[in-house]
C-alpha positions as CSV (number, residue, x, y, z in Angstrom):
1,X,-32.9,3.2,12.5
2,X,-31.3,6.2,14.4
3,X,-27.8,3.9,14.8
4,X,-28.1,3.7,10.6
5,X,-28.7,7.8,10.2
6,X,-25.6,7.6,12.4
7,X,-23.3,5.3,10.8
8,X,-24.5,7.0,7.5
9,X,-23.0,10.4,8.6
10,X,-19.9,9.4,10.2
11,X,-19.0,7.1,6.3
12,X,-20.1,10.6,4.5
13,X,-17.8,12.4,7.1
14,X,-14.6,10.4,6.4
15,X,-15.2,9.1,3.1
16,X,-15.8,12.1,1.0
17,X,-12.9,14.7,2.3
18,X,-10.5,11.2,1.2
19,X,-12.5,11.3,-2.0
20,X,-12.0,14.9,-1.8
21,X,-7.9,14.9,-1.1
22,X,-6.6,12.2,-3.1
23,X,-3.4,13.4,-5.0
24,X,-1.6,10.8,-7.1
25,X,1.9,10.0,-5.8
26,X,4.3,6.9,-6.2
27,X,6.8,7.5,-3.3
28,X,9.8,6.1,-2.9
29,X,12.2,5.3,0.0
30,X,15.5,5.0,-0.4
31,X,15.0,6.5,-4.5
32,X,14.9,3.5,-6.7
33,X,13.6,0.8,-8.6
34,X,12.4,0.8,-11.9
35,X,8.8,1.8,-13.9
36,X,9.1,-1.4,-16.0
37,X,6.3,-3.5,-14.6
38,X,2.8,-3.0,-15.6
39,X,1.4,-0.6,-12.2
40,X,4.0,-0.5,-10.7
41,X,7.9,-0.4,-9.7
42,X,9.9,-3.4,-10.1
43,X,11.9,-3.2,-6.8
44,X,15.6,-3.5,-6.3
45,X,17.6,-6.2,-4.6
46,X,17.0,-4.8,-0.8
47,X,13.7,-2.6,-1.2
48,X,10.2,-3.4,-0.9
49,X,7.5,-2.1,-2.8
50,X,4.3,-1.5,-1.0
51,X,0.7,-1.3,-2.7
52,X,-1.3,1.5,-0.8
53,X,-4.1,4.0,-0.6
54,X,-4.1,7.8,1.5
55,X,-6.3,6.4,4.0
56,X,-5.7,3.1,5.3
57,X,-4.4,3.0,8.7
58,X,-2.6,-0.5,8.1
59,X,-0.5,0.8,5.0
60,X,0.5,4.4,7.7
61,X,1.2,2.2,10.6
62,X,3.7,-0.1,8.2
63,X,5.0,2.8,6.6
64,X,5.5,4.1,10.1
65,X,7.5,1.0,11.2
66,X,9.4,0.2,8.2
67,X,10.9,4.3,8.2
68,X,11.8,3.7,12.0
69,X,13.8,0.8,11.3
70,X,15.1,2.6,8.5
71,X,14.3,0.4,5.9
72,X,13.7,1.4,2.7
73,X,10.3,0.9,0.4
74,X,9.0,2.4,-2.9
75,X,4.9,3.1,-2.0
76,X,2.8,3.1,-4.8
77,X,-1.1,4.8,-4.6
78,X,-3.2,2.2,-6.0
79,X,-6.3,4.7,-6.2
80,X,-4.2,7.1,-8.6
81,X,-2.6,4.0,-10.6
82,X,-5.1,1.6,-12.2
83,X,-2.3,-0.4,-13.2
84,X,-1.0,-0.7,-9.8
85,X,-4.5,-1.3,-8.5
86,X,-5.3,-4.3,-11.3
87,X,-1.8,-5.7,-10.1
88,X,-3.0,-5.7,-6.6
89,X,-5.9,-7.4,-7.5
90,X,-4.3,-9.9,-9.0
91,X,-2.7,-11.1,-6.4
92,X,-5.7,-10.8,-3.8
93,X,-7.9,-13.2,-5.4
94,X,-9.5,-9.9,-7.5
95,X,-9.6,-7.5,-4.2
96,X,-7.8,-4.4,-3.7
97,X,-6.7,-5.2,-0.6
98,X,-4.1,-3.0,1.0
99,X,-1.3,-3.2,2.2
100,X,0.2,-5.3,-0.4
101,X,3.9,-6.0,-0.1
102,X,6.2,-7.4,-2.3
103,X,9.8,-8.3,-1.8
104,X,12.8,-8.2,-3.9
105,X,12.2,-12.2,-4.9
106,X,8.6,-11.2,-6.3
107,X,6.7,-12.4,-3.6
108,X,4.1,-10.5,-2.4
109,X,2.2,-10.6,1.1
110,X,-0.6,-9.0,1.9
111,X,-1.6,-6.9,4.8
112,X,1.8,-8.6,6.8
113,X,2.6,-7.4,10.0
114,X,6.0,-5.6,10.7
115,X,7.3,-8.9,12.2
116,X,6.6,-10.9,8.9
117,X,8.3,-8.4,6.7
118,X,11.1,-9.1,9.1
119,X,11.4,-12.1,8.9
120,X,10.8,-12.5,4.9
121,X,13.9,-9.3,4.4
122,X,16.0,-11.6,6.6
123,X,15.5,-14.8,4.7
């Protein structure tokens, strides 16, 4: 019973600040893309679009690796854009799984490793 109380306290400690600090944003690196697609950005030829959330550790890691490699991408927060959330659900069997990366050819990868992203970009 004690572990349940501790787990609930940890969950509340982590989840409540994340919900309170939600800030709607879309960040592009480098600037590009068009706001034509429902809930998202149509990527330019050499650009990725990453659907993410502010609290996702896997998203943070992938963004850091892309930044270090100098790979440009557009980031869309699915918690501030209902259309983006719907798009992510449509490519992930109804689930909001992040990061979801959309490549210039229109294909998507769910929670890809940096190596997988590099391989897809090289193809």
